[in-house]
PAFILUM-579756 format. One record per atom (N, C-alpha, C): x, z, y. Coordinates in steps of 0.2 Angstrom, whole numbers, plus 2048, in hexadecimal, padded with zeros to 3 digits. Example, Ala and Ser with C-alpha at 12.3 -4.5 7.8 and 13.67 -1.06 7.14 Angstrom:
8428277E4
83E8277EA
8428277F0
8408237F5
8448247FB
840827800
This chain:
7E282C771
7E5830776
7E0834779
7E283B77A
7DD83F77C
7DC83E784
7D6841787
7D584078E
7DA843792
7DD849790
7E284D793
7E8849794
7EA84678E
7F084278E
7EF83B793
7EA839793
7E8833797
7E883479E
7E683A7A0
7E683C7A7
7ED83E7A9
7F18417A5
7F88427A6
7FC83C7A7
7FA8377A3
7FE8307A4
7FC82D7AA
7F582D7AC
7F382A7B2
7F782E7B8
7F78347B8
7FA8387BE
8028367BE
8058357B8
80C8347B8
80D82D7BB
8098287B9
80A8217BB
8088217C3
8038247C5
8028247CC
8078277D0
80A82D7CE
8108307D1
81682B7D1
8178287CC
81D8237CC
81C81D7D1
81681B7D1
8148167D6
8148187DD
81481E7DE
8148217E5
80D8217E8
8088227E3
8018227E5
7FE8297E4
7FB82C7E9
7F88327E9
7F28317E5
7F08367E0
7EA8357DD
7E48367E2
7E583A7E7
7E083B7EC
7DF8357F0
7E48317F2
7E382B7F6
7E08257F2
7E08257EC
7DE81F7E8
7D781D7E9
7D28227E9
7CB8207EB
7CA81D7F2
7CE8207F7
7CE81D7FE
7D08167FE
7D68157FA
7D880E7FA
7D48097F7
7D080C7F2
7CB8077EE
7C58067F3
7C380B7F7
7BE80A7FB
7C0805801
7C6806804
7C8801809
7C87FA806
7CB7F9800
7CB7F27FD
7C47EF7FC
7BF7F37FA
7B87F17FA
7B57EF800
7B77F3805
7B47F280C
7B77EB80F
7BE7EA80E
7C17E4810
7BE7DE80C
7BD7DE806
7B97D9802
7B27D8805
7AF7DD806
7A87DC809
7A87D9810
7AD7DB814
7AE7D881B
7AF7D081A
7B47CF816
7B67C8815
7B07C3813
7AC7C680D
7A77C280B
7A17C1810
7A07C7814
79B7C7819
79D7C281F
7A37C2821
7A57BD826
7A47B6824
7A67B581D
7A57AE81B
79E7AC81B
7997B0819
7927AF819
7907AE820
7927B2825
7907B282C
7927AB82F
7987A982E
79B7A3831
79979D82E
79779D828
795797824
78F793828
78B79682C
786793830
788790837
78E792839
79179083F
79378983F
793786845
79677F846
79D77F846
7A0784849
7A778584B
7AA78A846
7A878983F
7AB78E83B
7B278E839
7B578783A
7BC787838
7C078A83E
7BE78A844
7C278D84A
7C2794849
7BC797847
7BB79E847
7BF7A1841
7BF79D83B
7C379F835
7CA79F837
7CC79A83A
7D479983C
7D679F841
7D17A1845
7D37A784A
7D47AD846
7CF7AE841
7D07B483D
7D67B4838
7D77AE836
7DD7AD832
7E47AF836
7E47AC83C
7EA7AE840
7EA7B5842
7E57B8843
7E47BF845
7E77C483F
7E47C2839
7E67C5833
7EE7C4831
7F17BE832
7F87BD831
7FC7C1836
7FA7C283D
7FD7C6842
7FD7CD840
7F77D083D
7F77D783B
7FB7D8835
7FC7D3831
8007D482B
8077D482D
8097D0832
8107D0835
8127D6838
80D7D983C
80F7DF83F
8107E583A
80B7E5835
80C7EA830
8127EA82C
8147E382B
81B7E2827
8217E482B
8217E3832
8267E5836
8277ED836
8217F0836
8217F8835
8247FA82F
8227F7829
8247F9823
82C7F7821
82E7F2825
8357F0824
83A7F6826
8387FA82A
83C80082C
83D805827
838805822
83980A81D
83D808817
83F801817
8437FE812
84A7FD814
84C80181A
85380081D
858802818
857808814
85C80A80F
85880E80A
85B810805
858814800
85681B802
85A81E806
858825809
85282480D
85181F812
84B81F816
84581D812
84681980D
840817808
83D81D805
842820801
83F8267FD
83D82C801
84082D807
83E83280B
83783180E
83582A80F
82F828812
82A82980C
82C827806
827828800
82582F7FF
82A833800
82983B7FF
82483D804
82583A80A
82183D810
81983B80F
81883580C
81183380B
80E834805
811837800
80F8387F9
80F83F7F8
80C8427F2
80D8487F0
80F8487E9
81484D7E7
81684E7E0
8198477DE
81D8447E1
82083E7DF
82783F7DC
8278407D6
82D8417D2
83283B7D3
82F8357D2
83382F7D2
83782E7D9
8338307DE
83682F7E5
83C8357E6
83A83B7E3
83F8407E4
84583E7E0
84583C7DA
84B83A7D6
84F8347DA
84B82F7DC
84F82A7E0
85282C7E6
84F8317EA
8528337F0
8588377EE
85883B7E9
85E83F7E7
86383A7E5
8628347E1
86782F7DF
86982C7E6
86582B7EB
8688287F1
86D82D7F4
86B8337F4
8708387F7
8768387F3
8768387ED
87C8387E8
8808327E9
87D82C7EA
8818267EB
8848267F2
8818297F6
8838297FD
88982E7FE
8898337FA
88F8387F9
8958347F6
89482F7F2
89A82C7EF
89D8267F2
89A8257F8
89C81F7FC
8A2820800
């Protein structure tokens, strides 16, 4: 497979997944920073006497953060129109989301 075909395939897959090619490096960087922070926190807390309490506090804080983010995301999954409209708002050139938003409008017209 030529490099041009490979790049076109990567762009198509990223578009279908709703991932902007411009935001992929930023997401990768954020993931690496999170892993670095987790391992750094583990090494820092390993020498503390009350490490179980500190780790529990951080675990509860992380769970509360995830709960809040989940509540925010649930609003986008209310119906197909809301979901695909949001996908188009946060991505570029997303043919998959355009198609599905059109299908949602079509299905809504037939109800």
